[in-house]
Every structure is written in structure tokens, then in C-alpha cells.
N, C-alpha and C positions, 0 to 999 in steps of 0.2 A: 503492497499499499504505500503511493506518494503521499510524504509529509509536508504539512503544514507549509504553506508561503507566503509573505507579509510583503505585498506592497505599500511600500512608503514615500513619501516626499521626502526623503531628507536627501540631502547634496554631499558629496564627498568635496569639501572645500580643502587644496593644499593649500601648498604658501601663499594660492594665486589668490586666494580667497574672494573671486568673484561668482555671484550664485548663479544660477543659468536663469532666473529670472531676468538678472544684469543681461545675461547674454542675448537675451530673447526678444525682450523686451524694448530694451534701451540700445540706440545703434552705436556701435566701437567708438571712442573718441580718438585722432591719429594728429599727430603729427610727426611731419615725415621731415629729415635732413639729409640730404642728397651732396655728394659732391661733383656730379655731372659730366662722372666718367658713361663711354657710349653704352654701356650695360647699364649703369641708373638710365640713362633717355631711353631705353630699348622698356626698361622696368614702369618709367612714367609713363608711355603709351597703354600699357596696359592697367597699372594704376586708373588712370583715368575714365578710363571701359570698364571700372566698377567703383567709382565714385558715390554711386546711389547707395551706396551697402553701409557706408561709416559717415561718421558727421568730422570730417576733415575740418582742423583747427588750424593749420599750417603749413607751409609750403617753405624748407629753409634750405635756400643753396651755405653748402661749408664746405670745409677743405677735408685730404685723408693725407695720408703717408704716401699717398701715390699722385695727389692734385691737388695742387693750390696755385694761386698768384705768382705767374710766370712759372709756372712748371703742369704741361702739359693738361693747360687751365681751358675746361669749355665756355668761358665767357660769365662774365655777370648775371649775363638776361639769358644764358641760355634757354631756360625754359616759356622765356616768353611767346617761340614758335607753336607749342603743344600745344600750351594755351589760350594760343589764337586758331588755333586746329580743332580744339574742343569749343570753342566757340561755333566755328563753322557746321558742328554736326550734332549740337546740345537738339535744337530742334527736333531731332527726330528720334535723338534718344530717349526725350520726355516721352513720345510715344511710346514707350516701353517700360518706364518708370519713371512717374514726374518725381521722385524725388530725389533726382541730380541735378546736382546742386548748379548754378549759373556757372559759368567763366567770367563773369564781373564778379562775383565772391573770390573764386578761385586767385581771382589776379590780389584780390585785395588782403590773402591773407599770404603772397608772394612774397618773400622779404630773402636779402643777403646779407646771410649769416657771418663767421667768422673764417675767412677766406687768407688771409693774408701770407700762413706760412702755416703746413704742417703742425699739426697740436695748440695755435696760436689760440688762448683763449684770454687772456687780457684787455681785448677794446670792447666795450660795448658797443656790438652792430645793430640795427633795426632787428634782425631775427632772433638775439639771445632776449631783446628786447620783449617782444611776442611773445614768444615763449613762455618766458615770467610772468607777464599781461596775463594770457592762458591758465598758467599754473594757478595764478595771486586771484582770478574769478570765485568767487564763492557761492556764485548763482549755481553752479553743476560741481558737482563735488564725485560725480560718474569716474570712473577710471579713465586716462587718459595714456597712451600709447606713445612714449615716445622713440621714433625710429631712425636709426643713424646707417643708413644706405652706407657715408661715406665715414669721418671722424664723429666721433664724441663730443671734440671742443665745442660746438655753439652750444650743446646742449650744457656743457661742462660750465662756461658762463653765464648761460641764465639762470644755473642754480648757484652761481658763487656770488650773483648781483641778489639772488633770495636772502642767502647767508647772511650777507654784507649789511642790507638794508632793509631785512624783516625775519631776523634770525627769531623770533616768535613765532615767524608762521612755515617754518621747517619740516615739523613734523604734519601737520594738518596738510599740506603741499607732496611730502613725500609718501603721504597712505592713498592717494588717487593715483599716482607715477605705477607707469610699467615700462620696460624696458626690453626692445626686441631690436640686439645689436648684427648687421653684418658684420662680422670678427671686428675685434676693436682697433680702428687704422687709426687710432695716433695711437698717445701713451694718457690721456686727462681723464679717461675712467680709472683707472688705474693712480693716476698722478693725484688728481684731486677728487673724485664723487665717493669712490671707497673710502675714501680717509676722513670726507667729512662726510658723508651722506650715509653709507655704510651700518651706522646704527640703526637705521629708521629698517633695517633691512628691503629695501626697495627691489620686488620682486623682475628677475634678469634672465632674458634670453641670448644669449651670446651664441652665433650659428655658425657654424664651418658645413655643414652639411648644405648648406646655398649651392656649394658648388659642384653640384646635380644638375643644376639648371644655368651656370656661369661656363668660364670659356672650356671648361674641361667637359662638357654635356655629351659626346662624341664620342670618350671612354668612358665615361661611368655610365649613363644610359642603356639598359638591358635592347640588347639590337632590337626585339619585338616592337619594342618604344620607338624607334628612331627614326621609322615613318611619319612623326607627328613632327618632326620638328627638322626634317630636309627640304632642299630648294623647294620640292613641287606643293609642298604640303603648305609651307608659310607663305609662295607666291600665289598656292589658288585661295586660300581664305584667309589673309593677312594684308600680304604686300599690296595687290593690287585690284583697284576696284571695292575697293574698302571705305574710299572717302580719304581727307586731308590727314586727318589723327595717324591713321593706320600708312597712311605713304609715309611719316618719318618714320617711322619702325627702321634702327639701324638693323640691317641684315650684313650677311657677309656679301662685301661686294667680290671677292675673286678668291680662288684658292690658298694665296698666299697673306689673306686677310685674317689672322693667327692671332694678334693681339701679346703675342707671345711664350701663348700658353701652347695651344694645342695643335696639331693637324689632325685629319683623317677623311674619307671620303665623303663622307657626309657632310663634308663642310666643303660645299659649291657654291657659287655663287648663287643670290640668293636664300641661303639655308638660317635657321636660328646662330645669332650669334651668342647671344649671353643675357641672361638674366639673373644676373645673382643678387640684386635685390629683392626682388619679389620675394620669395620668402615671409620677406617682415607685412607683407602684406595679405598672403595667401593662406596664413595662419588665423587672420580676421575675416577672411569672406565666411558667410555665413551658410554653411553644407550640412550641417545638421552632426558634425566630427564633433561638436564641443570641445573642440580643441581650446574655445578660452577661458574653459575652467580650468585648466591646468596643464603644463607643457609637456607633464607626463602620457594625455590622453593620444597625442599625434593624431596629425589634421595632415589639409596638405601644403602647411609653413613647415613640418617636419615634427619629428619628438623630438625630447628634451627629459635628461635624468638631473636631477638636483644631488650639482655635486658638491656645495659647499654656503651656508647660509640661507642667501636668496639667489643662489644663482643657477642657473638651469644652460650645462652643455650637451650638447651631444653624444649619443652612447655608443663610446667605445669597442669592438667588440674583442679583441684583445683581452685574453684573460689579467685579470692583476694589473691592469695599466691602471697605470697613478698618473691622475691630471696636472701637468706642471702648475706648478704657483703661478700669478701673473698676468699679464695678456694672453688671450686664446685668440692668436690672430696666424698668418701667415709664416710666420715661423716655429709656432708651439703648433697649432692644430694637428689633430690626426689627419684629415683627409689631407689638406695641402703637403702634409710631411708623408704623406703618403704617395702621392701624386709626385711628387719630385723627387725622392729617393727607390720607393720599392717598385711599382709603377715597370712595367705589365705584372709582377710578380704577386700570389696570394691576392685574385681577385675576388676567390670568394670572400674573404674579409672586407673589400670594398665593397662589391655588392651587400654586404649587410648592413656598413655603416651607413653608405648612402639610400636606403630600400625606402625608409622614413619619407622621402622625396621622391623617390623615383617609380613607387607603385601607383602614385596619385595621379601621371604625368601624360596618360592618354587622355582623363576625365578632365584634368589642366587644360590642356590645348584643346582641346570640344570645346570648352568654355571658355576658352579665349576667342576660338574662331565662332560663336554665336554672339561675340558680344561688339567683333570687327560688325558681322551682320546686321546689328541694333543700330550700326552706324549710318545705314541706306538703306536697310527694310521697311517697309510698315509689320507692325503686331502681325498681321496674318501671315507676311512670310518671311519670318525667322521664327527661329528654336528661344523655347524657356524651358528654365529646369521645372524637374518636376516634383512634386510637394510629396515629404512622407510622412505620415503623420501612422502613430501605431495603438493601439489599442489598451493601452498597457501603460503603466509612470514609466520612467527613464532610470528611473534608480532605486532599484528591488531589492530586499532583504529575503533568503532562502534560508534553508538547512540544505542540510546533504543530501542527497538521493532526490528531492522535492521534481515533481514534473515541472516546468513553468509551458501557456501555453501563450504563441504571440502572433497579431493577425495585426497586416497593414492594408488591409484593405478601403481603408479610407482613403491612402494615398492616391495622387490623380495627377494629371496633366495639365496647365493651362492653355495649353494644343491642342489636347484630346487625341493625342498621342496614345501609345497602346507599350502597358507598362513591364519590364520583368524584374525578377527580385531576388538576389541572393541574398545569403545568409552567412557570417560568418565572423568566426571566433577570433577578436586583434590579441592574441596572445601573448605578444610585446607589452601592450600597454596594460594588462591585469597583471594581476598575482599568483593565481593558479596556474601550473605547470602541465596539468597531465594534460589528458584527451578530452573535450568536449562531443558530446554525443549530438548527433543534428537530424531531424528528421522530417520531414523534407528540407531543402533545401533553395529548392527553385521555384518558391511558390510565395503567397504573400502570410502564408502560414511559417509557423514555424512552433515545434513542438522539442523542447529542450531539458535533458536530464539531469541537475547541478549534481557532479559526480557526488558521489560516497564517500570518498576520500578525502572533499576537500576541508580545508580546517577552515577556525572561527577566524573572521576577516578577512580570507583572500578574495578577490572579487576579479572577476570573470567580463570582457568589454564586450561585446556582440553586436555587430553589425548589420545594420538591417541596409544594403545598397540596393535603389531603385535607378537604373534605368531607361528612358525613352526612346522608342522609334524614330524621333523626330532627326535632321539632318541640320548639324550634326547634332551625335547623340551627344545627349547630358544625365548627369550621372548627380544625385543626389543621396543623403543617406539620413541614418537618426542611429543613432548609440542607446545601447541600455547596459546597466553597471550594475551588475547583479553581486553583493555583498554577502557571503554566507556569513550564517550565525556560530 
């Protein structure tokens, strides 16, 4: 006889302490800082196509170890053509979602930050002042993500201004900050932010997994997914006949256009170049994977492990690996070190390390293609993602041996497309390490037996994956977390 199960509304809150109600009902708040590298420019095209999904409160140009005034600099106004192109397609985007912000609004929150040198954070700049203004605004205390696509120096300058001018506000400000850094591309996180703000335990993701969609993509991506990045796919779905914003996307220009990083057959003219910064906002696309609740859950922006205090880094597949103290960046991060020193040996380790992002690559690219269509097509002629609905709570407390029944029959597609269902155990996200028995897994229904050997406190993450049959095929999810009593 099956044991009784208890379905509850209790949500596991790790260090990130963001409730499901917050992540579902309130749009995530974002401030982007970027150094304007070519891959930032590619990321910005995609970012703007998802501008309806977030409350964007700042787009700030900053520097990095790779780019600053006088050194491979894109220009103080590098983003202007992107916002001008966005303005031209905005009338079409709002046919698909009226929540797209106006170009005038995005231009009003676009500022120049600290760009004079790598890691320069002494100057008070329009960009740093804007971050200060947003952080001190007490009318909205919802979490705000400060993303560093380049260096963290403009963010550091803003925090230093708050420390100097409003020390009594530091704790209050820190409570609403979330960091997502693409590497530590200067030393200001270690030099200033941690020593002065570390006591507040600001939740921090520092990503090295981003390389899966950066300049090494042709070596890292599974072969079956390379077709979503090659010249034919990119030209058809993004680069040509998709409006002025997509036409700005800096695809590979020739077989010699490698940015000094990678080479390979897929990199023919017109192929994907790099979007090394996109995982920072992939993490925040509302897919149903609940990734904002904890970096350990995993989602389109990767999956991370809590290494120390507030810091979440990439899960390294080597047993007994010791994470380095200090910066997680090009000289120390496991993935970059592997690609520099070890590749092509031990590729099984490489595949495991980058899987938290590569596993979603086809869904990510198809979603990108759909957004590109939104730039030019009517609502009726474009595809939109399915909506996944389950008949149960998303957080369940159960006992070993119990059977739990799920049904996603109320899921629907806004375009009337047919849906297919797949259920799977996201084993890396849960703590139960044994086998989960499913029956069946390809319909809207799932019958799951909690393993008899599951221990109290074990968690099991079940993903309901739903695909439509539109063009391009789009995917959304719903995650159920089972906690064993």
C-alpha cells in the first residue's frame, strides 16, 4: 500500500531567499553593465528581444580586463545603434507582447560608467550614479540583479558611493542585490566589494560555464546541437530578413574571424560567433525551471554550487577539486584552464562541466529564432511558447515508497499548436542519488514512486518539459521539487 503523501506550499529557499511568489508575480529587476566587446554586442541583440520579460533599470557601459578607453574600445556610444534599431522594431514587438519597453525609456537608462582603465573605480560617473539612485530607491525593495558582462568596477564605484555617503543604508541596499558576473573581469570584486560588502552575504553567481556559448562554442557544444549555430541556421533564422536589430548581430565574417580563441568547421561565414554574456540573462528568462529561486536548481543560464559564504561557482566534475581563493576568471576558472591546457583530452569531463548550459542549447536557439520572427511577423504568423500547468503544487513533501500522480493536461499553446510532453529527473539538482521510476514519460500524465531507500531531507527535482509543434519548435517547463520526510 502506498504511503500517504503531503502536498505543501512550502518553498525551499537557499541563500538566494527569493520566493516563488516573487519569481512568478514580479518581473525580475535588472541592471546590465557591459564592456561593449563583440560578444556583448551579440548578447545585446538577444537581450533586447527579451526586454518584455524584465524590469530593466539600467544599461551601463563599463570597462574590463579586455576593453577600456584606448584599448580595443568599442566607443562610449556603442549601444546607440542597437537602441535605434530596437526603436524601429518596437511597433512590431508589441504585437506579440505589449510589455516591451519603449526605446525612449531604454535610452533614458543608458549611461556611461567607469571606462578609463581596467578596474578603475575612483571616478564618480553617470553610470555609477544611476546605479546608486536605483539601489537607494526605497519605493521598490524587490531583488535587483546587477549583471557584469565585463568588469565589476562601475558596480563597485556605485557601492563605494553608497558606503561613503549613506553608510546607514548599506545593509538595506545589500538585502535586495543579487550579482551575476561573467567571470571577474577586473579585480574590484576582490579588492573592494568583498572586503566592504562581504559581511552582508550578497548572493553572487560567478560563471565560467558561459564559455559554452562564447568563442569556444564549436568545441564545447555537443555535435548534435552544432546545427543550431552554423551559418545556414543563423542566416535563415536571425541574420537575414528579420529587421534592423537582428541585422546588427555580429556573426562570423570569415573563416579567419576567430577573435584569437577557437577554430573549427562550423565557423564559416555567417555562423554564430559568441554570446559569452548571455547566460547572465538566460538565467532570468521565465521558462518554468524556477532557476531564480536557487542557483543550484539549474536553468538556461547554467547550474552552480555554493562554494563559500554567498558565492556560487560552476560545478567542477573532478573529484577532490579545490576551488581557488580569490578571482574566478580567465587565469583560474576550470573551464578556461581546461580549454587552454587540456583540450582535446578528457572531453568527457568537458561535456559534464558545460552540460548545465549545453543541455538547453536547441531550446535556447529556437526561442531566439522565434523572437527574431517577432520583429517582422504578425502575431498570427509567428510562434509563441506553450504554457505549462500542473494539477499539483510545485513543492511536495512525501514519504519513501509513496506514489505521486501528476497531470499537465491543462497546459496549452497560445497559437493552438499541438503539444508533446516529456518528464525527467534533473538528478544533478536534487540530493537523492538513486534511480527514479517513471511510468509513462511521454504523455501529460506521470506516475512516480518515491524510492523506498530515500532518506529524510532528500530532494527530487522532476521536470515536466512541454514542446509545441510550431516553427520554430518552442519549449517550456515546470519543475516540481519533492522533499522526503
